[in-house]
C-alpha positions in Angstrom: 27.5 -15.6 -25.5 25.5 -15.0 -22.6 27.0 -14.4 -19.2 26.2 -15.3 -15.8 26.8 -14.3 -12.3 25.2 -17.5 -10.4 24.2 -20.8 -11.1 21.4 -21.9 -8.3 18.4 -22.4 -11.0 16.0 -23.8 -8.2 16.5 -20.5 -6.6 15.7 -18.6 -9.6 12.9 -20.9 -10.4 11.1 -20.1 -7.1 11.3 -16.4 -7.8 10.0 -16.8 -11.2 6.9 -18.7 -9.8 6.3 -15.9 -7.3 6.8 -13.4 -10.2 4.7 -14.9 -12.5 1.7 -15.4 -9.6 -1.3 -12.8 -9.7 -1.6 -10.7 -6.7 -3.1 -12.3 -4.0 -6.3 -10.3 -2.4 -6.6 -9.6 1.4 -2.9 -10.2 1.9 -1.3 -6.8 1.4 0.2 -3.9 3.3 -3.0 -2.3 4.3 -4.5 -5.7 5.7 -1.2 -6.8 7.5 -0.8 -9.0 10.5 1.1 -7.5 13.5 2.1 -9.5 16.5 5.0 -9.7 19.1 7.3 -12.8 18.2 10.1 -11.6 21.0 9.2 -14.4 23.0 8.6 -16.8 19.9 11.1 -19.8 19.4 9.8 -21.9 16.5 9.5 -19.6 13.8 8.1 -20.0 10.0 9.8 -17.8 7.7 7.8 -17.4 4.3 9.6 -15.0 1.9 13.2 -15.5 0.8 14.1 -12.2 1.9 12.8 -12.1 5.3 14.6 -15.5 5.6 17.6 -13.7 4.5 17.0 -11.1 7.1 16.7 -13.2 9.9 19.9 -14.9 9.1 21.9 -11.8 8.9 20.3 -10.8 12.2 21.7 -13.7 13.6 18.3 -14.8 15.0 18.5 -18.1 12.6 18.2 -20.6 15.8 14.9 -19.6 15.7 13.5 -20.9 12.7 12.0 -24.1 12.3 10.7 -23.9 8.8 11.0 -21.9 5.9 9.0 -21.6 2.3 10.1 -22.6 -1.2 11.6 -19.1 -2.0 14.2 -19.3 0.8 17.1 -21.0 -0.5 19.8 -18.4 0.7 22.0 -18.9 2.7 22.6 -22.6 2.2 21.9 -23.5 5.9 18.4 -22.5 5.3 18.0 -25.6 3.1 18.3 -27.7 6.0 15.1 -26.5 7.2 11.5 -28.0 6.5 9.9 -26.4 3.2 6.2 -25.6 3.9 5.5 -24.9 -0.3 5.7 -21.5 -2.5 4.9 -18.7 -0.3 1.8 -17.8 -3.1 0.5 -21.6 -2.5 0.6 -22.6 1.1 -1.3 -24.9 2.5 -2.8 -25.0 6.2 -2.2 -28.5 6.6 1.7 -28.2 5.9 2.1 -24.7 7.6 0.6 -26.3 10.8 2.5 -29.5 10.2 5.9 -27.8 11.5 4.2 -26.3 14.5 5.2 -22.9 14.6 4.5 -20.3 17.6 4.8 -17.7 15.4 5.2 -16.4 11.4 6.9 -13.9 9.8 5.5 -13.6 6.2 6.3 -11.3 3.1 3.4 -9.5 1.7 1.7 -11.3 -0.8 1.9 -14.8 0.6 -1.4 -16.8 0.9 -3.6 -17.7 -0.7 -5.9 -15.7 1.4 -7.7 -18.6 2.6 -4.8 -20.4 3.9 -3.9 -17.3 5.9 -7.6 -16.8 7.3 -7.1 -20.7 8.6 -3.7 -19.7 10.4 -5.2 -17.0 12.0 -8.0 -18.9 13.4 -5.5 -21.5 14.7 -4.5 -18.4 16.8 -0.9 -18.5 15.4 0.6 -15.0 15.9 1.4 -13.6 12.3 3.8 -10.4 11.2 3.4 -9.5 7.5 6.1 -7.5 6.3 5.4 -5.0 3.5 7.6 -4.6 0.4 8.7 -2.4 -2.1 11.3 -2.1 -4.4 13.5 0.6 -3.5 15.9 1.3 -0.9 13.5 2.6 1.5 11.5 -1.2 1.2 14.6 -3.1 2.0 15.3 -0.9 5.1 11.9 -0.8 6.2 11.7 -4.6 5.9 14.7 -5.0 7.9 13.5 -2.8 10.8 9.9 -4.3 10.9 11.6 -8.2 11.1 13.6 -7.0 13.8 10.9 -5.0 15.8 8.5 -8.3 15.4 11.4 -10.7 16.8 12.5 -8.4 19.6 15.5 -7.5 18.3 15.3 -3.6 17.1 18.7 -2.5 17.9 20.1 -5.2 15.8 18.0 -4.4 13.2 18.9 -0.8 13.2 22.5 -1.4 13.0 22.1 -4.1 10.0 19.6 -1.5 8.4 22.4 1.3 8.4 25.3 -1.2 7.3 23.2 -2.0 4.1 22.0 1.5 3.9 25.7 2.8 3.7 26.6 -0.1 1.0 23.5 0.3 -0.9 24.1 4.2 -1.1 27.7 3.4 -2.3 27.1 1.1 -4.9 24.1 3.2 -6.2 26.4 6.2 -6.5 29.0 4.4 -8.3 26.7 2.8 -10.9 24.9 6.4 -11.3 28.1 7.8 -13.0 28.2 5.1 -16.0 26.5 3.9 -18.7 22.3 4.4 -18.7 21.3 1.6 -21.0 17.6 0.7 -21.8 17.2 -2.9 -20.1 14.5 -5.2 -21.0 14.0 -7.7 -18.2 12.4 -11.0 -19.7 11.0 -13.4 -17.2 9.2 -16.0 -19.6 9.1 -17.2 -23.0 5.7 -18.8 -24.2 4.9 -19.6 -27.9 7.4 -17.5 -29.3 5.9 -14.5 -27.3 8.0 -12.7 -24.4 6.6 -11.7 -21.1 8.5 -8.5 -20.0 8.6 -6.3 -16.8 7.0 -2.7 -16.9 7.0 -0.6 -14.0 6.3 -1.2 -10.2 8.1 -4.6 -9.9 11.5 -6.0 -8.5 13.2 -6.2 -12.0 12.3 -2.6 -12.6 13.5 -1.5 -9.1 17.0 -3.3 -9.6 17.4 -2.0 -13.2 17.1 1.8 -11.8 19.1 1.1 -8.6 21.9 0.0 -11.1 21.7 3.3 -12.8 20.1 2.0 -15.9 16.6 2.8 -17.4 13.7 0.2 -17.8 12.9 -0.1 -21.5 9.1 -0.4 -20.4 7.4 2.0 -19.1 3.9 2.1 -20.6 2.4 -0.7 -18.0 2.9 -2.0 -14.6 3.6 -5.3 -13.7 4.5 -8.2 -16.0 2.8 -8.4 -19.5 3.4 -10.3 -22.6 4.9 -8.3 -25.4 3.7 -7.8 -29.1 6.8 -8.4 -31.6 6.1 -4.5 -32.5 5.7 -3.4 -29.2 9.2 -5.5 -28.3 10.9 -3.8 -31.1 9.7 -0.5 -30.4 11.1 -0.5 -26.9 14.7 -0.6 -28.2 16.5 -2.3 -25.4 20.3 -1.9 -25.5 20.2 -4.8 -23.1 18.2 -8.0 -22.2 18.1 -9.1 -19.0 16.7 -12.5 -17.7 17.0 -15.0 -14.5 19.6 -17.8 -15.1 17.2 -20.7 -14.9 16.6 -23.9 -16.4 12.9 -24.4 -15.8 9.9 -24.6 -18.5 8.7 -21.7 -20.0 11.2 -19.6 -18.6 13.4 -17.7 -20.9 17.3 -18.4 -21.8 19.5 -16.3 -24.1 19.6 -18.9 -26.8 15.7 -19.0 -27.0 15.7 -15.2 -26.9 18.3 -15.0 -29.7 16.5 -17.0 -32.1 13.3 -15.0 -31.9 13.3 -12.2 -35.1 11.8 -9.7 -33.2 14.6 -9.9 -30.7 17.2 -9.9 -33.3 15.7 -6.4 -34.5 16.5 -4.8 -31.4 19.7 -3.0 -30.6 20.3 -5.6 -27.8 19.7 -8.7 -30.2 21.8 -7.3 -33.0 24.7 -6.5 -30.6 24.2 -10.0 -28.5 24.0 -7.8 -25.3 21.8 -10.5 -23.4 22.5 -11.1 -19.8 21.4 -13.7 -16.9 21.5 -13.4 -13.0 20.2 -15.7 -10.5 16.6 -14.6 -9.6 16.6 -14.5 -6.0 19.8 -12.9 -5.7 18.8 -9.9 -8.4 15.5 -9.7 -7.2 15.4 -10.5 -3.4 15.5 -6.9 -2.0 17.1 -7.9 1.2 20.6 -8.2 2.7 22.4 -8.8 -0.6 20.9 -6.1 -2.8 23.9 -4.2 -2.3 26.0 -7.1 -3.8 23.3 -7.3 -6.6 23.5 -3.5 -7.6 27.0 -3.6 -8.1 27.2 -7.4 -10.2 24.5 -5.9 -12.3 25.9 -2.4 -12.8 29.4 -4.4 -13.5 28.0 -6.8 -16.1 26.3 -4.0 -17.7 29.5 -2.4 -18.0 31.4 -5.3 -18.9 28.9 -6.7 -21.7 30.7 -5.9 -25.1 28.4 -3.8 -27.3 29.7 -5.4 -30.3 29.4 -9.1 -28.4 28.2 -11.3 -30.9 
């Protein structure tokens, strides 16, 4: 029996597309744009966690558009959608007439960003790492860009307190080996190694990543899958082509040979909620840790 935390499949699909896309050259933290948007009133937000932070800061009235990964809170869906953060078009972005853009590191492609720079639109690029410091850094960077540093500091301290509390609670429990599976193609799974959002949330929830031999997302051989010996398999709750579902995973002999497969410990959570690394991460850590604890080891 697969357990679920959330049901918004479109949100998870958008996150999955971003995870599966290759890194974009030229739009990284060491090449970040910086601008003062304190007087901007027509802001485009690119990146789900950036949009969530802007709402959490109470600055949402300044938003005029968002990207496809920005699907929370629900009110954000009322804003025009300029496309996926890694497949932006200059035409679509310019059509909403922003006087400032805040984008998550990795947005692109680089050619599109170059066109926006040439159009003299102020751009702020927000770096991202998948840990507590990364979340707090994003909040403070967004607040600084918008000219609301005091509000951002208050929010950051509140979120830091909540995350530290749930991490301390999770650290005292079971430390299972978790395999995060993002897709299934021709019977082969693509799974998370280190340095990913999945790796970060697994560790923050007090568990261990079953794959540490590579970074990023790669396809596993059956032998590597069995050798990884996960106690739990974690997927995104989604109904989209090529993305792994619990029923599909259970049908694979290599999965059945793992401790997770034998015990039926396959769980699913909403992708943007689980991997967003924004204001809701404390709740996501809590829910993941609770789901780990409450998934019976002898579940069939």
